[in-house]
FIDREN-169024 format. One record per residue (C-alpha): y, x, z; residue in three letters. Coordinates in steps of 0.25 Angstrom, whole numbers, plus 2048, in hexadecimal, padded with zeros to 3 digits. Each point is the difference from the previous one (the first is absolute). Example, Ala and Ser with C-alpha at 12.3 -4.5 7.8 and 13.67 -1.06 7.14 Angstrom:
2
7EE83181FALA/80E8067FESER/
% end
This chain:
305
8297BE7EFUNK/7F27FD800UNK/8027F57F5UNK/80680B7F7UNK/7F3808800UNK/7F47FB7F8UNK/7F2802804UNK/7F78077F6UNK/7F2806800UNK/7FE80D7F7UNK/7F28067FDUNK/7FF80F804UNK/7F580A800UNK/7FE7FD80FUNK/8007F17FFUNK/80B7F57FFUNK/80D803806UNK/80A7F5805UNK/80E8037FFUNK/80D7F8801UNK/80A8047F5UNK/80E7FB7FBUNK/80F802800UNK/7FE8057F2UNK/80C8077FAUNK/8038077F3UNK/7FB80D805UNK/7F38077FDUNK/7FE80580EUNK/7F77F980BUNK/80380080FUNK/7F2801805UNK/7FE7FD80FUNK/7F3804807UNK/7FD7FC80EUNK/7F880780BUNK/7F37FE807UNK/7FF7F2807UNK/80B7FA7F7UNK/8027F97F3UNK/80C7FF7F6UNK/8077F680AUNK/80480C809UNK/80B8037F5UNK/8067F3802UNK/80B80480AUNK/80480B7F8UNK/8017F87F3UNK/8087F5808UNK/80980B805UNK/8028067F2UNK/8057F27FCUNK/80A7FF80BUNK/80680E7FEUNK/8017FE7F1UNK/7F680B7FCUNK/7F97FD7F3UNK/7F1802803UNK/7FB7FB7F3UNK/7F38007F8UNK/7F97FF80DUNK/7F0802801UNK/7FB7FE80EUNK/7F2803800UNK/7F47FC809UNK/7F980D800UNK/7F07FF7FEUNK/7FA7FB80CUNK/80C7FA806UNK/8087F37FFUNK/7FA7F87F5UNK/7FA80C7F9UNK/7F1801802UNK/7FA80D805UNK/7FA80A802UNK/80B809803UNK/80180B7F6UNK/80580E801UNK/80F802800UNK/7FE8077F2UNK/7F87F47FBUNK/80A7F6806UNK/80B8087F9UNK/7F97FD7F3UNK/7FF7F1803UNK/80F7FF803UNK/8048077F3UNK/7F67F67F9UNK/8087F5806UNK/80E8057FCUNK/7FB8037F2UNK/7FA7F27FEUNK/80E7FA803UNK/8068097F5UNK/80680B808UNK/7FF80E7FBUNK/80780680CUNK/8027FD80FUNK/80780380DUNK/7F57FF80BUNK/8027FE80EUNK/7F580080AUNK/7FF7FD80FUNK/7F6808809UNK/7F38017F9UNK/8077FA7F3UNK/80980D801UNK/7F48097FDUNK/7FC7F77F4UNK/80F8017FCUNK/7FF80F800UNK/7F38007F8UNK/8077F77F5UNK/80B80A7FFUNK/7F780C800UNK/7F67FA7F5UNK/80B7FA7F8UNK/80D809801UNK/8067FC7F3UNK/7FF7F1803UNK/80580180EUNK/80F7FF802UNK/80180180FUNK/7F77FF80DUNK/8047F980DUNK/7F880280CUNK/8017F780CUNK/7FA80580DUNK/7F68087F8UNK/7F2803806UNK/80080F802UNK/7F680B802UNK/7FF7FD80FUNK/7FC7F27FFUNK/7F68037F4UNK/7F980B808UNK/7FC7F780CUNK/7F27FE7FBUNK/7FE8107FFUNK/80680380EUNK/7FF7F3808UNK/80380780DUNK/80C8087FDUNK/8057F47F7UNK/7FF7F780CUNK/809809807UNK/80A8017F5UNK/8007F27FBUNK/7FA7F780BUNK/8057F37FAUNK/7F98037F2UNK/7F4806806UNK/7FF7F3809UNK/8017F77F3UNK/7F58087F9UNK/7F77FE80DUNK/8047F1801UNK/7FC7FF7F1UNK/7F3807802UNK/7FD7F680CUNK/8037F47F7UNK/7F88057F5UNK/7F4802809UNK/8017F1804UNK/7FD7FC7F2UNK/8017F17FEUNK/8057FE80EUNK/80D8077FDUNK/8067F67F7UNK/7FE7F480AUNK/80680980BUNK/80C8037F8UNK/8027F17FDUNK/7FF7FD80FUNK/80A80A803UNK/80A7FA7F6UNK/7FE7F2806UNK/80480480EUNK/80C8087FBUNK/7FA80E803UNK/7FE8057F2UNK/80E8057FEUNK/7FF80980CUNK/7F78097F7UNK/80C8037F7UNK/80A80380BUNK/7FE80F800UNK/8048007F2UNK/80E7FD803UNK/80C806808UNK/8047F2804UNK/7F47F77FFUNK/8087F4806UNK/80A8007F5UNK/7F67FF7F5UNK/7FD7F27FCUNK/7F37FA805UNK/7FC7FD7F2UNK/80180E7FCUNK/7F880680BUNK/7F67F57FFUNK/7FF8027F1UNK/7FD80F802UNK/7F67FD80BUNK/7F97F67F7UNK/7FE80B7F6UNK/7F780880AUNK/7F48047F8UNK/7F880A808UNK/7F68057F5UNK/80C8017F5UNK/80980780AUNK/7F580B804UNK/7FC8017F1UNK/80F8037FDUNK/80180A80BUNK/7F38077FBUNK/8058017F2UNK/80D805804UNK/7FA80B809UNK/7FA8087F5UNK/80C7FE7F6UNK/80580C7F8UNK/80F801804UNK/80180C7F7UNK/8017F77F4UNK/80E7FB805UNK/80580E7FBUNK/8007FA7F2UNK/80B7F5804UNK/80C8027F8UNK/8087F3804UNK/80980080CUNK/7F97FC80DUNK/8087F980BUNK/7FA7FC80DUNK/8047F880CUNK/7F97FF80DUNK/8037FA80EUNK/80380A80CUNK/7F67F8808UNK/7F48007F6UNK/7F4801808UNK/7F88047F4UNK/80980C7FCUNK/7FC80E804UNK/80A80A805UNK/7FD80A7F4UNK/7FF7F57F5UNK/80E8017FBUNK/7FF8107FFUNK/7F27FE7F9UNK/8067F67F6UNK/80B8097FCUNK/7F680B7FEUNK/7F77F87F7UNK/8097F77F9UNK/80B8067F6UNK/80E7FA803UNK/7FC7F880DUNK/80B7FB808UNK/7FF7F780CUNK/8097F7808UNK/7FD7FC80FUNK/8047F3805UNK/80280080FUNK/7FD7F2803UNK/7F37FE7F9UNK/7F1801802UNK/7F58017F5UNK/8067F47F8UNK/80E8057FDUNK/8017F77F4UNK/7FE7F4809UNK/80880480CUNK/80C8077F9UNK/7FF7FA7F2UNK/80F8037FDUNK/7FF80E805UNK/7F38027F8UNK/8067FB7F3UNK/80C80A802UNK/7F780C803UNK/7F97FD7F3UNK/80C7FE7F8UNK/7FC80B7F6UNK/7F37FA7FDUNK/8067F27FDUNK/80B8067F7UNK/7F780B7F9UNK/7FF8007F1UNK/7F68067F7UNK/80280D7F9UNK/8037FC7F2UNK/7FC80D7FAUNK/7F27FE804UNK/7F67F67FBUNK/7F67F9809UNK/7F58037F5UNK/80280F802UNK/7FE80180FUNK/7F4805807UNK/7F57F77FEUNK/7F77FB80CUNK/7F5809804UNK/
% end
């Protein structure tokens, strides 16, 4: 699968963005995949592999390393600026329209793309989206630690690692050498022992305290009201055991996002597309099969603000 995607670097307003693209068809609609914090484009590999086994044609793939993550240099921009950068990548590859699917923090960016470019966005898929409860942790740390203790604990751990400065990276390398680094990723999964060691280690190796905290700060002040401009269908899937999901997040999403519909997977945590890749594919089937409205032209949509 990985051999079918070619690595490319696209200059954008926030700096060069690395993406892996391929599986090109005759269509003009890209399938843009956006990872979450502490991740990279590789987190989508289980889902792409499952799509091939199920015979679901996930074509015209653009799997992005968001600015500040993977191979894309930082600093981490605001979700709105990251959205502009992702669109720049899709357009550089010749795509006038796109389906966009985001995981966790990537879901916020996916929604921003749909809001800023409604005529060009065919459909939106959200996997374990970061909701208002998680994004409010910095504003209300005490109540946040009660509602979402795992996420609050991760924010605190990142703050400690950032405070260690240059000592943090050797410490993380040491934890990896003794086989303990993957333990940091265990709360993200419903069944961590079923997740391949390579997957959990890859996630743990993407720990970037400064980037993580910058992303949390940027998302905290995000204007969710902009999402009311979304015209594309929005389909979400999350795990029942997602320790980063607040109880009111689904209701809040339905209130803010037109046409929002959510599927809950009973046996997943925060990485539904890794733990239950087949079920995630089926839950987002309307995203993969959505076609552009031929009555509208990408040139006539709401332009970025």
